[in-house]
N, C-alpha and C positions, 0 to 999 in steps of 0.2 A: 577964623570965626569959630567960637565955641558953640557947640550945639548940645543942648540938654537932651539926653535920651531917657525918656520915661518908659515905664513898663505898662503896656496896655492892660487894663483891667476891664473885664466884661462880665457882668453878673448875668447868670442864666435866667431866662424867663420861665424855664421849666426845671427848677433845681431838683425836683424829685424824679425826673425822667431820665432813664438811661436807654440802653439798647432793649428793644422789646423782648419779652420772653420767647416769642415765636422765632425771632431771629437767633437768639441765643441757643435754643434747643436744636434748631435746624443745623446750625454750625457745629454743635457738639455731636449731632448724629453723623454729620459728614466726616468729622475727625475720627470717629470710632467705628465707622462702617455700620452704624445702627439702622434698624428698620425705623423709618420716621413715621410714627403714629402721633406726632405732636402737632405740627402746623397743619391747618385744615385744608389740604388740597388733595384731589383725586390723583391716583397714579395710573389711571386708565384713559383711553382715548376720548377725545372730543367726538361727538356724533359726526359720521362721515359726511352727511349732507352739509353740515355747518362748515367743515373745512373746505369743501368744494365751493360753497357759496362765498367764502372769504376769498379764495383764489379768483373766483369769477369777478368779484367786486374790484379786486386789484386790476385785473385785466380790462375791466370796463371803465377804468379811469377814476375811481372814487379814492383818489390818493392825496387830495388837497384838504384844506380845512373843511370840517363839517360846520353846519350852522352852530352858533353858540349854544342854542337850546337842544341840539341834537338833530340828526337826520329826520326829515319829515316822515319818511316811511316807517322809521322805528318808533317815533312818538305816536303815530297813528296805530301801529300794531300794539303798542302798550295800552293805549286807550281802549282798543277793541277787546283785549284780554281782560282788562279790569271790568268792563261792562259784562262780559260773558261769565266771569267767575264770581265777582263780588256785587254785580248789579250796580256798580258805581259808574256814573256817566260823567266823564271828565273831558275837558277840551285838550286835544293834543297840542293846540297852539299856545294856550295860556297856562295850562296846569301840569304839564309833563316836561321834565328837563332831564336829559341824558348826562351822566357824570362819569368821571374816570374812577369808577368803583364806588362802593357804598361808603367807604371811609371819607372820600372827598365830599360826598353828599352830606354826611353827618357834620363834618367841619363847617361846611357852608351854611347849614341850618343854624348851628350855634351862633356863627358870626353874623347871620342875617337878623337875628331877633334878640340876642343876649347882649346886654351892655354892662359896663363896669359897675360893680356893686350888686348886680342881680344874683339870684340863687337859682340853681338848676338841680332838680331832684333826679337822682339815678338810683337804680335798684341793684344792690349787690348780691351775688357776683355779676359784674357787667363787663362788657367789651372794653378793652383798655384804651381805646382812642377817645372815649367820651370826656374823661376828666382833663386831659391836656388841652383839648379844644376849648373847654369851659374856662380853664385857667388863662389861656392866651387871650380870651375875651375880657379878662379882668373880673370874672365872676367867680362864684364859689359853688363847688359841687356839694350837695347835701345827700349823704348816702343813707338809704333805707334798706336794711337787709331783707332778702327773701327768706321765707320760713322753711327750714328743713323739716322732714327729709325730702319732701317733694318740691321744694323751692317755689311755693305759691306766694302770691302777693298778699300781704296784710294791708288791705286798703285803708283801714282805720289808722294804721301807723303812717301810711303815706299822707293821709289827711292831716295828721298831727304835725307833719314836717312842713306843711305849707305855711308860709309867712307872707306879709305884704311885699316882700322882695322876690318871691318866687315868680320866675318868668317862663320857665320851660320845665316840662316833665319828659323824661326819656324812658320809653318802655321797649321791650325786646321780646317778641314771641314769633316763632320758637326761639327759645333763649339759648344763647351762647354764653357760658359753657355748660349749662345744666341740662339742656334738652327739654325743659318745662315749656308747656304751651298754655295759652289763654283758653278759657271756656267762655261761652256767651255771657255768663254772669260777670266775668271780669270786665267786659266791655260796658255792661250796664253800670257796674260800680265805678268805673273810670269816668263815664259820662256824668254820673251824679256828683262825683268829686269835683269835676272841672266846671260844672254848670254855674253860671253867674260869676265866673272869674275871668280874668284876662290872661290866664295861663295858656301857653301854646304847648301842643303835644308833638313830640318827635317819636314816631313808631318805626323802630328798626325791624324790618320784616324780610331780611335777606334770605332766610330759610323758609319762606312762605310755602314752597312746594314740597317740603320734606316734613310731613306730619303723618303719623302712623296710626294703625289700628282703626282705620275708617273714620278718624276724626276729621273735622273740617277746620281749616285755618281761619282763625278769627281775626281777619284784617280789620283795622279801624275803618277802612273804607266801606265795610258792610253797615256801619252805623252813621247815618247822615249827620247826627249832632256832633260826633267826634270828628268826622271827616272835615267838617267846616272849620276846625281849628287845628288841623294836623298837617304835618309833613310826614309822608310815608316813603321810606327808603327801601329799595330792593336791589338785588344783585343778579346780573346775568351769569357771572362766574360760578355761583353756587348751583344755578339751575341747569346750566349747559356744560358743566365740567371744564370750564375754561377760565380758571381763576387768574391766569397770567394775562388775559386780555384786559383786565381791570376796567370793566364797564358795568355801570349800574344806572339807577335813575331815581328821581325824586318826584313825587306827586303831591301837589298841594293846591288849594284854591288860588285863583288868579292873583289876589292881593298878596298872599304869602309867597307865591312863586315869583312875583315881581321882585320882592326883596331878596329872595334866594338867588335869583339870577344876577343881581347886582354884585354879589360876592363871587359866585361861580365864574363870572366872566373874567375876574382878575386872579383866580386860582389856577384854573386850567384852560379857560376860555372854551375849548371844545375837546372832544375825545376822539379816539382812533376811528377814522371815517370808514374804511373798508369793513371793519367788524360790525359797525352799526347796520350797514346794508345786509350783511350776512345774517345777522340776528333777526332783522325784520323778515327776511325770507324764511328763516327757520320757524319763527312764530306763526306765520301765516300758512305755510305749507305743511308743517308738522306740529300742530297744536297738541297732538297726542303725547308728545314728549313730556310736557309738564304735568299732564294728567297721569302718566305712568310712573312719574318719578317717586311718589310715595311708596309704591310697591317695590320698585327697584332698590331703594335704600332700606326698606323694611327687610328685604331678603338679606342685605349685607349686615344689617343690625342683628338679625337672628343667627346668621352664620357666625359672626364674631362672638356673640354671647355663648353659642354652643362650643366654640373652640376654647373659650375662656372658662368654661364650666368647671374644669378640674384644676384650675390654678388656685392660688391662695388669695386672689382678689375677690372682693365682694362687689358685685355689679349693681348699680342703681338702675331703676326703670328709666327708659328713654322714650319720651313721647314725641320728640321731633328733633331736627338737625341731624348731622352725621357724627355726633360725638357721644362717647360713652364715659360716664363718670364711674370711677372704680375706687373703692375704699381699700387701702393697703395696710390698715392697722394690724391685721394678723401677720404681717410680714416685718414691719419695722415701726419704731417710734420716732424716726427722723422726721423733721419738718418736710413739707412737700417739695421745697426747692432742692434740699439736699438729697431727698429720695429720688427725684427725677434725674439728677445728675448721676447718682449711684446706679440707677436703673440703666441709663444710657451707657455708662462706662463699663459696667460689670455684666449686664445682661444683653446688651446690644439692641435695646428698644428705646426709642425716644417718646416721651409723653410730655404733657404740659401740666405744671402745678396749678392748683386753683387759687392760691393766695394772691397772685398778681391781679386777679379780677376783683379784689376787695380793697377797700380803704383800710379796714381793720379785720383781717381774717380771723375766724374763730380759732383760738389757740389749740384746741384739741382736735380740730378737723384733720382728717387724713385722707384727702381725696385728690385724685389726679384725673386728667382728661385724656382719653385715647380718641383718635380719629379713625372711624371704620370705613371711610370713603376710599377703600383700597381694593385692589384685585384680590381674588380668592387666594392666589399664591402668596401675596404679601401678608394677608391676614394669617395664613397658616404658618409661615415662617415666624412671624411675631409671636403667635400663640405658643409655638414650640419652645421658643426662648423663654417666654414668661412662665411656662410650666416647670422649668428647671429651678425656679427660685424657691 
């Protein structure tokens, strides 16, 4: 019997997507023994209480599936924190969902509300997971650039990007990769822009507790009008130095949360149960941790900037997050991808180029991103290598 053998052809649903720049640079750092200031993870320990609470949760038998929406104790602790910090009163039963990291939450938000043919406005430079989630939903990302040099939002330009097809607007403060943060006037402008529309808001607030110089994080949960149409996403990994635990959460009004949970239950269903109980204990017994975090990271920011002062990099202001933008135009005219590869291979320090955060990166921009969520020793070794350039 003759059997025809055909060649399988499979067109990619994400033809523009390859390996993320974070994976690429971390692999390159490992190959060259470079100090990894690229991918945003701390190299110091998780709080001792939290590791002990995790071990205790395992011993106490929290080793099977958590509820789909998250462990009750953790959802209640989240609601208590939001009331205490933002005066936002949400139901832990209907409005809070625990997720396997913020990236999963962002994906679920997009697929809960965005349909084929819709448009989603994103503000460039923006986190690289936004657009793939939008494209997989059959929608189109509309990119509005932030305004240099401080990367503030031009709200009039955002307004001009709105069309009858606009379904979702994604904002991110504190912003990754720029470190820019919203002021109260930004929330007012955002509310005015969205008023009398059917546009839903996704507010990526994973660095909510890392805001500097006495500033107050402007969560959309502080603004009742915005909170009523918003999904707010945050991350335990950023707050508690445990990025590998991959736990985050999404807060939204009950009607929005119901749609979110329809997607979430078929993406991960539930997240690592022992860590949920450990984090609930940490939040309740050590609330000082997130209150002290701004000063903790501000010290690291200042130390890193002091160590970098006599390098040839020009450092941009950092209002939030644990990332430092650096202009390398005094060193090289290479594009940022080539420069980051050269920096890793020849100087032994890994950084992240800014261009992957853009749909259309500014052609003359020469900016890279360093992560300063590192021990003093790591910062010192990196700075010594960068001073040699």
